[in-house]
C-alpha positions in Angstrom: 21.0 0.2 -20.5 24.7 -0.3 -20.1 26.5 -0.9 -16.8 29.0 1.9 -16.1 31.8 -0.5 -15.0 32.5 -4.2 -15.4 30.4 -6.4 -13.1 31.9 -8.1 -10.1 30.9 -11.7 -9.2 30.4 -13.7 -6.1 28.1 -15.9 -4.1 25.1 -14.7 -1.9 25.5 -15.3 1.8 22.2 -13.7 2.8 19.8 -10.9 2.1 18.4 -9.0 5.1 16.8 -5.7 6.3 15.4 -5.4 2.7 18.2 -3.3 1.4 21.3 -5.2 2.5 23.0 -8.4 1.4 26.2 -10.1 2.3 28.2 -11.6 -0.6 31.4 -13.6 -0.8 33.3 -12.3 -3.8 35.2 -14.7 -6.1 38.3 -13.3 -4.6 37.2 -14.7 -1.2 36.5 -11.3 0.4 33.1 -11.0 2.2 31.3 -7.7 1.8 28.0 -6.1 2.5 26.2 -4.7 -0.6 23.2 -2.5 -1.3 20.1 -4.5 -2.4 18.2 -2.1 -4.7 14.9 -4.0 -4.3 12.3 -3.4 -1.6 10.2 -6.4 -2.5 10.0 -10.0 -1.4 12.4 -11.2 -4.2 10.6 -14.5 -4.0 12.8 -17.5 -5.0 16.0 -15.5 -5.7 17.5 -14.9 -2.2 18.7 -18.4 -1.6 22.1 -18.5 0.0 24.7 -19.9 -2.4 23.3 -18.4 -5.6 25.7 -16.7 -7.8 25.3 -12.9 -8.0 26.6 -10.0 -10.1 27.4 -6.7 -8.6 28.1 -3.2 -9.9 30.6 -0.8 -8.2 29.7 2.8 -7.8 32.1 5.5 -8.9 31.0 7.6 -5.9 33.7 7.2 -3.4 31.5 8.8 -0.7 29.0 5.9 -0.8 28.8 3.8 2.4 28.3 0.7 0.3 30.4 0.6 -2.8 28.6 -2.3 -4.5 25.0 -2.8 -5.6 23.4 -6.2 -6.4 22.4 -6.2 -10.0 21.7 -9.8 -11.0 21.4 -13.3 -9.6 21.8 -16.7 -11.4 19.1 -19.3 -10.9 19.1 -22.6 -12.7 21.5 -21.2 -15.3 19.4 -18.1 -15.9 20.6 -14.5 -15.0 17.8 -12.5 -13.4 17.8 -8.7 -12.7 17.1 -7.7 -9.2 17.6 -3.9 -9.4 14.1 -2.3 -9.5 15.6 1.0 -10.7 16.9 -0.6 -13.9 13.5 -1.1 -15.7 12.9 2.7 -15.9 16.4 3.2 -17.4 15.7 0.4 -19.9 12.4 1.8 -20.9 13.7 5.4 -21.1 16.5 4.2 -23.5 13.9 2.3 -25.6 11.6 5.3 -25.8 14.5 7.5 -26.9 15.3 5.0 -29.7 11.5 4.5 -30.5 11.9 0.7 -30.3 8.8 -0.2 -28.4 6.2 -0.9 -31.1 3.2 -0.3 -28.8 4.5 3.1 -27.9 5.9 4.2 -31.2 5.3 7.6 -32.7 5.5 9.9 -29.7 7.9 12.8 -30.2 8.4 13.6 -26.5 8.6 11.8 -23.2 9.2 13.0 -19.7 10.0 10.9 -16.6 8.5 11.2 -13.1 5.5 13.4 -13.7 2.9 14.0 -11.0 -0.7 12.9 -11.8 -3.8 11.7 -10.0 -4.0 11.8 -6.2 -0.5 12.5 -5.1 1.1 10.0 -7.5 3.9 10.0 -10.1 3.8 8.3 -13.4 7.1 6.8 -14.7 6.7 8.4 -18.1 4.5 10.9 -19.8 4.5 10.6 -23.6 3.1 13.4 -25.8 2.7 14.5 -29.4 2.0 11.1 -31.0 -0.7 8.6 -31.8 -2.7 10.1 -28.9 -2.1 13.6 -27.4 -1.0 12.1 -24.1 0.0 8.7 -22.8 0.8 7.7 -19.2 3.2 4.8 -18.9 3.6 3.0 -15.5 6.6 0.6 -15.4 6.8 -2.5 -13.2 9.8 -4.7 -12.5 9.2 -8.5 -12.8 11.5 -11.3 -11.9 9.2 -14.2 -10.9 8.7 -17.3 -13.0 7.2 -20.3 -11.2 5.9 -22.4 -14.1 7.7 -22.9 -17.4 8.2 -19.6 -19.2 5.3 -17.7 -17.5 6.4 -14.5 -15.8 4.2 -13.2 -13.0 3.7 -10.0 -10.9 3.6 -9.3 -8.1 5.6 -11.7 -5.9 4.0 -10.4 -2.7 1.2 -8.0 -1.7 1.6 -4.5 -3.1 -1.0 -2.0 -2.1 0.9 0.7 -3.9 0.7 -1.4 -7.1 -3.1 -1.8 -6.8 -3.4 2.0 -6.2 -1.5 2.7 -9.4 -3.9 0.4 -11.4 -7.0 2.2 -10.1 -5.5 5.7 -10.6 -4.7 4.8 -14.2 -8.2 3.7 -14.7 -9.4 7.1 -13.6 -7.2 8.8 -16.1 -8.6 6.7 -18.9 -12.0 8.0 -18.0 -10.6 11.5 -18.6 -9.7 10.5 -22.1 -6.0 9.9 -21.5 -4.2 6.8 -22.9 -2.7 4.7 -20.1 -0.3 1.9 -20.3 1.0 -0.6 -17.7 4.4 -1.9 -18.9 5.9 -4.9 -17.1 9.6 -5.4 -17.6 10.7 -9.0 -17.0 14.4 -8.9 -16.1 15.1 -12.4 -17.5 15.4 -13.7 -21.0 13.4 -17.0 -21.1 9.9 -15.6 -20.5 7.4 -16.1 -23.2 4.2 -14.9 -21.5 3.0 -12.8 -18.6 0.2 -13.0 -16.0 -0.9 -11.4 -12.8 -0.2 -13.6 -9.8 -3.7 -13.5 -8.4 -2.9 -16.1 -5.7 -0.1 -14.0 -4.3 -2.1 -10.7 -4.2 -5.8 -11.0 -4.9 -6.4 -7.3 -4.3 -3.8 -6.4 -7.0 -5.4 -8.9 -9.4 -8.8 -7.4 -8.8 -7.5 -3.9 -9.4 -5.7 -5.0 -12.6 -8.9 -6.6 -13.9 -10.8 -3.3 -13.2 -8.1 -1.3 -14.9 -8.2 -3.5 -18.0 -12.0 -3.1 -18.2 -11.6 0.6 -17.9 -9.2 0.6 -20.9 -5.8 0.6 -19.3 -3.5 -1.2 -21.8 -1.1 -3.9 -20.5 2.2 -4.9 -22.2 5.1 -7.0 -21.0 8.7 -7.5 -22.3 11.4 -9.9 -21.5 15.0 -8.7 -21.4 18.5 -9.6 -22.7 20.5 -10.1 -19.6 24.2 -9.5 -20.5 27.4 -8.7 -18.7 27.6 -5.4 -20.5 24.0 -4.3 -19.8 20.3 -5.0 -20.1 18.0 -4.3 -23.1 14.5 -5.3 -24.1 14.2 -8.7 -25.8 10.7 -9.4 -27.0 7.0 -8.6 -26.3 5.3 -11.3 -24.3 1.8 -12.9 -24.6 -0.5 -11.5 -21.9 -2.6 -14.2 -20.2 
C-alpha cells in the first residue's frame, strides 16, 4: 500500500474525541487532523510523540490531514485502521500471503452471518469459499509480542463467534491480524484487556477458525506485509 502523497511530519499535542488530534508540524504550524482510529490506541497517544500525516487531495475535506503513523522508542507504528484492508487487498491481488495462496478471486466487504460484513470473500481456490476477517494491531507491551485488542471490543468478539458458525456450515474462515509495526515476532490475544474477546477467540479456534498474524514494513513511501508471526 503506497501513500498517495509525501508524508508530513510533526509532534502530537493531544488526541481527543476519538477522531481528532492536534499536531504541531515541523514548520511550527499547529493544526487539527483526522485520527482514523476509533480504538483506545493504548500507549501511542502520548503528547510529544513524533507523528506522520498524509494530506488528502480532496479540497472539500474539512480536515486536510490524516494521522498515519506515530514513532515510539524509535519504531514507527501505523495508527490508521483503514490501512490493513488496503494492505491485505494488495497482497491478495499479488498472491503473496502463503496461507491464502491459490484463490483466483476475492471480493471485499461481503455480507454474511447475522447482519455482518466480512472484509474479504475468497473463492475458487484450495477451498470453494474462504472468509477473511482483518484486524488492525499496534500494541506491543513485552519484547516483540504483538497483542490484540488494546481495549474491550464487543464487536470483535461477535466477529469471532460468527466466523465459528460459518465453519460449522463448511466454509473456511480466517482471522488475519495485521501488526502495523516491523519488530513484532509473535502474536497473542490480550486476555487481560478483554477477557470476553479472549473467550470468543478460544471458542472460534476450537470450532476451526484459522488465525494468522503478519508484521509490516513501515516506510515513508507506504506499508507492506513483512513476515508471518508465531501465534501464542
